[in-house]
Every structure is written in structure tokens, then in C-alpha cells.
N, CA, C and O of each residue as an XYZ file, in Angstrom:
412
protein
N      21.719      4.280    -11.843
C      20.456      4.867    -11.458
C      20.155      6.022    -12.393
O      20.997      6.894    -12.609
N      18.994      6.027    -12.928
C      18.616      7.079    -13.858
C      18.286      8.354    -13.099
O      17.580      8.330    -12.090
N      18.805      9.461    -13.597
C      18.607     10.757    -12.953
C      17.124     11.081    -12.784
O      16.707     11.536    -11.720
N      16.328     10.847    -13.828
C      14.900     11.153    -13.758
C      14.218     10.326    -12.678
O      13.345     10.830    -11.970
N      14.609      9.054    -12.543
C      14.025      8.203    -11.507
C      14.397      8.697    -10.117
O      13.562      8.697     -9.212
N      15.641      9.117     -9.942
C      16.064      9.672     -8.658
C      15.238     10.909     -8.329
O      14.723     11.042     -7.219
N      15.115     11.810     -9.294
C      14.358     13.043     -9.071
C      12.900     12.753     -8.737
O      12.333     13.372     -7.837
N      12.294     11.816     -9.456
C      10.894     11.466     -9.223
C      10.699     10.881     -7.827
O       9.748     11.234     -7.129
N      11.588      9.998     -7.426
C      11.468      9.363     -6.117
C      11.706     10.372     -4.999
O      10.980     10.374     -4.005
N      12.705     11.223     -5.150
C      12.975     12.260     -4.147
C      11.772     13.191     -4.027
O      11.348     13.523     -2.920
N      11.231     13.606     -5.156
C      10.078     14.502     -5.158
C       8.888     13.869     -4.434
O       8.207     14.533     -3.652
N       8.647     12.603     -4.694
C       7.535     11.909     -4.036
C       7.743     11.858     -2.528
O       6.803     12.084     -1.765
N       8.959     11.565     -2.095
C       9.241     11.481     -0.661
C       9.162     12.846      0.014
O       8.798     12.937      1.186
N       9.499     13.902     -0.714
C       9.428     15.240     -0.133
C       7.997     15.617      0.216
O       7.766     16.444      1.098
N       7.031     15.009     -0.476
C       5.630     15.259     -0.174
C       5.157     14.521      1.065
O       4.042     14.751      1.535
N       5.986     13.642      1.599
C       5.628     12.867      2.780
C       5.133     11.486      2.402
O       4.535     11.291      1.343
N       5.388     10.539      3.273
C       5.017      9.149      2.991
C       3.529      8.976      2.740
O       3.127      8.216      1.858
N       2.715      9.677      3.511
C       1.274      9.475      3.383
C       0.702     10.105      2.121
O      -0.449      9.844      1.771
N       1.492     10.936      1.429
C       1.004     11.546      0.190
C       1.191     10.625     -1.014
O       0.709     10.924     -2.107
N       1.886      9.511     -0.819
C       2.170      8.586     -1.914
C       1.148      7.449     -1.877
O       1.126      6.674     -0.921
N       0.297      7.340     -2.908
C      -0.659      6.223     -2.928
C       0.088      4.881     -2.910
O       1.161      4.751     -3.499
N      -0.482      3.906     -2.241
C       0.173      2.603     -2.099
C       0.534      2.003     -3.457
O       1.616      1.439     -3.618
N      -0.363      2.121     -4.427
C      -0.101      1.551     -5.746
C       1.107      2.222     -6.398
O       1.930      1.561     -7.030
N       1.204      3.545     -6.236
C       2.328      4.290     -6.813
C       3.631      3.916     -6.117
O       4.671      3.786     -6.763
N       3.570      3.744     -4.800
C       4.771      3.356     -4.048
C       5.256      1.983     -4.501
O       6.451      1.784     -4.723
N       4.334      1.041     -4.638
C       4.712     -0.307     -5.064
C       5.274     -0.303     -6.483
O       6.241     -1.009     -6.768
N       4.676      0.488     -7.375
C       5.172      0.574     -8.751
C       6.575      1.172     -8.780
O       7.428      0.721     -9.544
N       6.817      2.186     -7.950
C       8.135      2.816     -7.884
C       9.163      1.819     -7.362
O      10.268      1.723     -7.896
N       8.800      1.083     -6.327
C       9.710      0.085     -5.757
C      10.033     -0.988     -6.799
O      11.191     -1.376     -6.957
N       9.016     -1.461     -7.503
C       9.242     -2.495     -8.521
C      10.158     -1.997     -9.630
O      10.993     -2.749    -10.133
N      10.006     -0.737    -10.011
C      10.867     -0.155    -11.042
C      12.322     -0.132    -10.577
O      13.226     -0.522    -11.317
N      12.539      0.330     -9.343
C      13.903      0.364     -8.801
C      14.469     -1.043     -8.645
O      15.640     -1.289     -8.935
N      13.629     -1.955     -8.185
C      14.062     -3.342     -7.985
C      14.567     -3.934     -9.308
O      15.602     -4.601     -9.341
N      13.832     -3.685    -10.387
C      14.227     -4.203    -11.700
C      15.529     -3.563    -12.183
O      16.383     -4.242    -12.753
N      15.679     -2.252    -11.955
C      16.881     -1.549    -12.396
C      18.124     -1.987    -11.631
O      19.226     -2.002    -12.180
N      17.942     -2.342    -10.363
C      19.091     -2.595     -9.492
C      19.403     -4.070     -9.272
O      20.385     -4.389     -8.601
N      18.592     -4.983     -9.820
C      18.766     -6.402     -9.497
C      20.149     -6.933     -9.852
O      20.676     -7.793     -9.147
N      20.746     -6.435    -10.935
C      22.083     -6.891    -11.317
C      23.181     -5.969    -10.791
O      24.225     -6.439    -10.339
N      22.946     -4.663    -10.849
C      23.972     -3.688    -10.471
C      24.149     -3.576     -8.958
O      25.260     -3.360     -8.474
N      23.065     -3.720     -8.222
C      23.121     -3.576     -6.762
C      22.132     -4.551     -6.131
O      21.087     -4.140     -5.626
N      22.461     -5.846     -6.161
C      21.510     -6.850     -5.673
C      21.128     -6.688     -4.202
O      20.023     -7.058     -3.807
N      22.032     -6.138     -3.391
C      21.702     -5.956     -1.974
C      20.615     -4.901     -1.796
O      19.774     -5.027     -0.906
N      20.621     -3.866     -2.629
C      19.558     -2.860     -2.564
C      18.268     -3.453     -3.127
O      17.194     -3.241     -2.562
N      18.360     -4.187     -4.223
C      17.180     -4.816     -4.821
C      16.511     -5.764     -3.825
O      15.285     -5.818     -3.741
N      17.315     -6.501     -3.080
C      16.778     -7.414     -2.071
C      16.060     -6.642     -0.963
O      14.979     -7.035     -0.525
N      16.666     -5.548     -0.517
C      16.050     -4.716      0.519
C      14.752     -4.099      0.003
O      13.788     -3.954      0.755
N      14.727     -3.737     -1.276
C      13.502     -3.202     -1.875
C      12.407     -4.267     -1.908
O      11.236     -3.962     -1.680
N      12.781     -5.507     -2.189
C      11.815     -6.599     -2.166
C      11.196     -6.764     -0.789
O       9.997     -7.012     -0.661
N      12.020     -6.627      0.237
C      11.519     -6.709      1.614
C      10.582     -5.544      1.907
O       9.541     -5.730      2.538
N      10.940     -4.345      1.455
C      10.077     -3.176      1.656
C       8.729     -3.394      0.969
O       7.681     -3.103      1.544
N       8.760     -3.895     -0.240
C       7.523     -4.166     -0.982
C       6.654     -5.163     -0.219
O       5.440     -4.985     -0.121
N       7.267     -6.197      0.313
C       6.545     -7.204      1.082
C       5.905     -6.593      2.331
O       4.747     -6.870      2.646
N       6.667     -5.767      3.030
C       6.151     -5.138      4.251
C       5.021     -4.158      3.936
O       4.035     -4.088      4.671
N       5.161     -3.398      2.842
C       4.090     -2.481      2.445
C       2.817     -3.250      2.124
O       1.721     -2.829      2.493
N       2.962     -4.365      1.442
C       1.801     -5.178      1.077
C       1.107     -5.740      2.308
O      -0.113     -5.901      2.316
N       1.882     -6.040      3.354
C       1.304     -6.606      4.573
C       0.749     -5.533      5.503
O      -0.062     -5.831      6.379
N       1.183     -4.281      5.317
C       0.705     -3.199      6.174
C       1.331     -3.178      7.551
O       0.815     -2.516      8.451
N       2.423     -3.883      7.735
C       3.110     -3.963      9.025
C       3.975     -2.714      9.230
O       5.059     -2.610      8.656
N       3.498     -1.765     10.048
C       4.190     -0.482     10.224
C       5.615     -0.656     10.725
O       6.530      0.002     10.231
N       5.811     -1.529     11.695
C       7.153     -1.755     12.233
C       8.073     -2.331     11.160
O       9.226     -1.919     11.035
N       7.560     -3.279     10.396
C       8.337     -3.879      9.316
C       8.645     -2.878      8.215
O       9.737     -2.885      7.648
N       7.674     -2.010      7.911
C       7.881     -0.969      6.903
C       8.992     -0.030      7.358
O       9.874      0.325      6.576
N       8.944      0.369      8.625
C       9.965      1.275      9.167
C      11.352      0.655      9.048
O      12.291      1.307      8.591
N      11.479     -0.598      9.457
C      12.777     -1.281      9.389
C      13.257     -1.409      7.949
O      14.433     -1.191      7.659
N      12.342     -1.764      7.046
C      12.712     -1.940      5.641
C      13.133     -0.614      5.015
O      14.092     -0.574      4.244
N      12.429      0.472      5.337
C      12.813      1.791      4.825
C      14.218      2.160      5.290
O      15.030      2.660      4.512
N      14.493      1.910      6.567
C      15.825      2.230      7.098
C      16.903      1.381      6.430
O      18.002      1.865      6.160
N      16.586      0.115      6.165
C      17.557     -0.764      5.510
C      17.827     -0.302      4.077
O      18.981     -0.238      3.654
N      16.774      0.017      3.335
C      16.957      0.503      1.963
C      17.723      1.824      1.983
O      18.608      2.046      1.157
N      17.382      2.698      2.927
C      18.080      3.979      3.034
C      19.553      3.812      3.314
O      20.387      4.480      2.703
N      19.877      2.927      4.232
C      21.273      2.675      4.586
C      22.052      2.107      3.408
O      23.159      2.556      3.111
N      21.473      1.122      2.744
C      22.160      0.495      1.607
C      22.302      1.470      0.437
O      23.304      1.444     -0.279
N      21.306      2.323      0.247
C      21.377      3.328     -0.816
C      22.476      4.338     -0.518
O      23.248      4.706     -1.404
N      22.545      4.786      0.734
C      23.582      5.751      1.116
C      24.971      5.144      0.965
O      25.897      5.821      0.519
N      25.123      3.876      1.333
C      26.417      3.193      1.177
C      26.828      3.143     -0.291
O      27.977      3.425     -0.632
N      25.887      2.784     -1.152
C      26.186      2.705     -2.586
C      26.480      4.090     -3.152
O      27.339      4.241     -4.020
N      25.773      5.093     -2.662
C      25.959      6.460     -3.158
C      27.339      6.997     -2.824
O      27.887      7.822     -3.556
N      27.900      6.526     -1.716
C      29.218      7.005     -1.298
C      30.282      6.681     -2.339
O      31.269      7.407     -2.466
N      30.088      5.599     -3.081
C      31.078      5.232     -4.098
C      30.696      5.732     -5.491
O      31.475      5.602     -6.436
N      29.512      6.296     -5.614
C      29.085      6.849     -6.906
C      29.537      8.299     -6.990
O      29.647      8.981     -5.971
N      29.789      8.752     -8.158
C      30.249     10.119     -8.312
C      29.201     11.008     -8.943
O      28.139     10.547     -9.361
N      29.510     12.266     -9.004
C      28.692     13.235     -9.712
C      27.355     13.508     -9.068
O      27.113     13.185     -7.905
N      26.492     14.116     -9.865
C      25.182     14.523     -9.374
C      24.324     13.324     -8.990
O      23.568     13.391     -8.020
N      24.432     12.233     -9.736
C      23.652     11.037     -9.410
C      24.035     10.507     -8.031
O      23.165     10.100     -7.260
N      25.333     10.509     -7.714
C      25.779     10.067     -6.398
C      25.245     10.956     -5.292
O      24.832     10.471     -4.239
N      25.252     12.260     -5.535
C      24.735     13.217     -4.552
C      23.247     13.001     -4.330
O      22.775     12.999     -3.193
N      22.510     12.819     -5.419
C      21.066     12.602     -5.298
C      20.757     11.249     -4.651
O      19.802     11.134     -3.884
N      21.552     10.238     -4.953
C      21.355      8.932     -4.321
C      21.625      9.028     -2.821
O      20.932      8.394     -2.026
N      22.629      9.816     -2.431
C      22.917     10.037     -1.011
C      21.717     10.714     -0.348
O      21.302     10.322      0.743
N      21.163     11.732     -1.010
C      19.984     12.424     -0.495
C      18.817     11.455     -0.349
O      18.117     11.469      0.663
N      18.610     10.621     -1.351
C      17.527      9.642     -1.310
C      17.724      8.670     -0.149
O      16.772      8.359      0.566
N      18.950      8.191      0.041
C      19.231      7.292      1.153
C      18.890      7.921      2.492
O      18.302      7.275      3.360
N      19.260      9.181      2.656
C      18.960      9.889      3.904
C      17.454     10.055      4.091
O      16.936      9.892      5.196
N      16.759     10.378      3.007
C      15.308     10.560      3.093
C      14.596      9.258      3.448
O      13.650      9.262      4.235
N      15.043      8.155      2.877
C      14.441      6.858      3.186
C      14.669      6.487      4.650
O      13.768      5.980      5.318
N      15.873      6.743      5.137
C      16.178      6.462      6.541
C      15.324      7.331      7.454
O      14.777      6.841      8.441
N      15.206      8.612      7.134
C      14.370      9.515      7.928
C      12.911      9.077      7.905
O      12.219      9.144      8.920
N      12.446      8.626      6.737
C      11.068      8.147      6.632
C      10.857      6.935      7.539
O       9.833      6.826      8.215
N      11.823      6.035      7.549
C      11.736      4.874      8.434
C      11.731      5.274      9.896
O      10.984      4.713     10.697
N      12.567      6.246     10.244
C      12.615      6.720     11.629
C      11.324      7.415     12.035
O      10.956      7.393     13.209
N      10.631      8.032     11.083
C       9.394      8.750     11.401
C       8.243      7.792     11.708
O       7.263      8.176     12.347
N       8.364      6.556     11.253
C       7.309      5.565     11.496
C       7.492      4.899     12.847
O       6.518      4.641     13.555
N       8.739      4.621     13.206
C       8.966      3.867     14.446
C       9.014      4.757     15.658
O       9.197      4.271     16.774
């Protein structure tokens, strides 16, 4: 995971879900999906589901998908080291919290 991408995604989430334009959210998800498809296919798959739910506008589905991506990100971060691992852990927690705020 690229440090700049982690920082950008964390910064966007800190502004709140509703502050992120749908097009920007989808572009961010697609970028992460492409980066993680080989290294972390389970996260990439969860991101694909999130993208699908965002496109459909299904709030319940979006909440579940955010929590799933958050959980899988936090799990992967636990085995990553250094600052990137810490930031990935933070991102996982933020995604889970965002999902909980919707449901």
C-alpha cells in the first residue's frame, strides 16, 4: 500500500462520508482495487462489493461493505509493519466506523 494513497484516503474519510463526492469515492476504490488485486485479493474483492453497493445506492449494503472492507484491512494491517501498517490499521478502523454510522 502506498503511503500517499493511505494518507489521501484517511484524509478523505476524516472529512466524513458525505463530504466525498460519489465519483471521487468510486475512483479511490478502483485505485485501491487495482493495487490490491494480487497482493490482497480478499480486500480487492470486498472493495468490488463496496463499489457495487455505492453504485446501487443501497445504504444497508454500503454499510455492510464498508464494515467488511474495514475488517479485512485491519486484519491485513496487523501483519504489516511500520508506519504503513499503523496507517492501514487506522484506515480499517475508520472504514468500520463509517459502516457503523450508516446502519
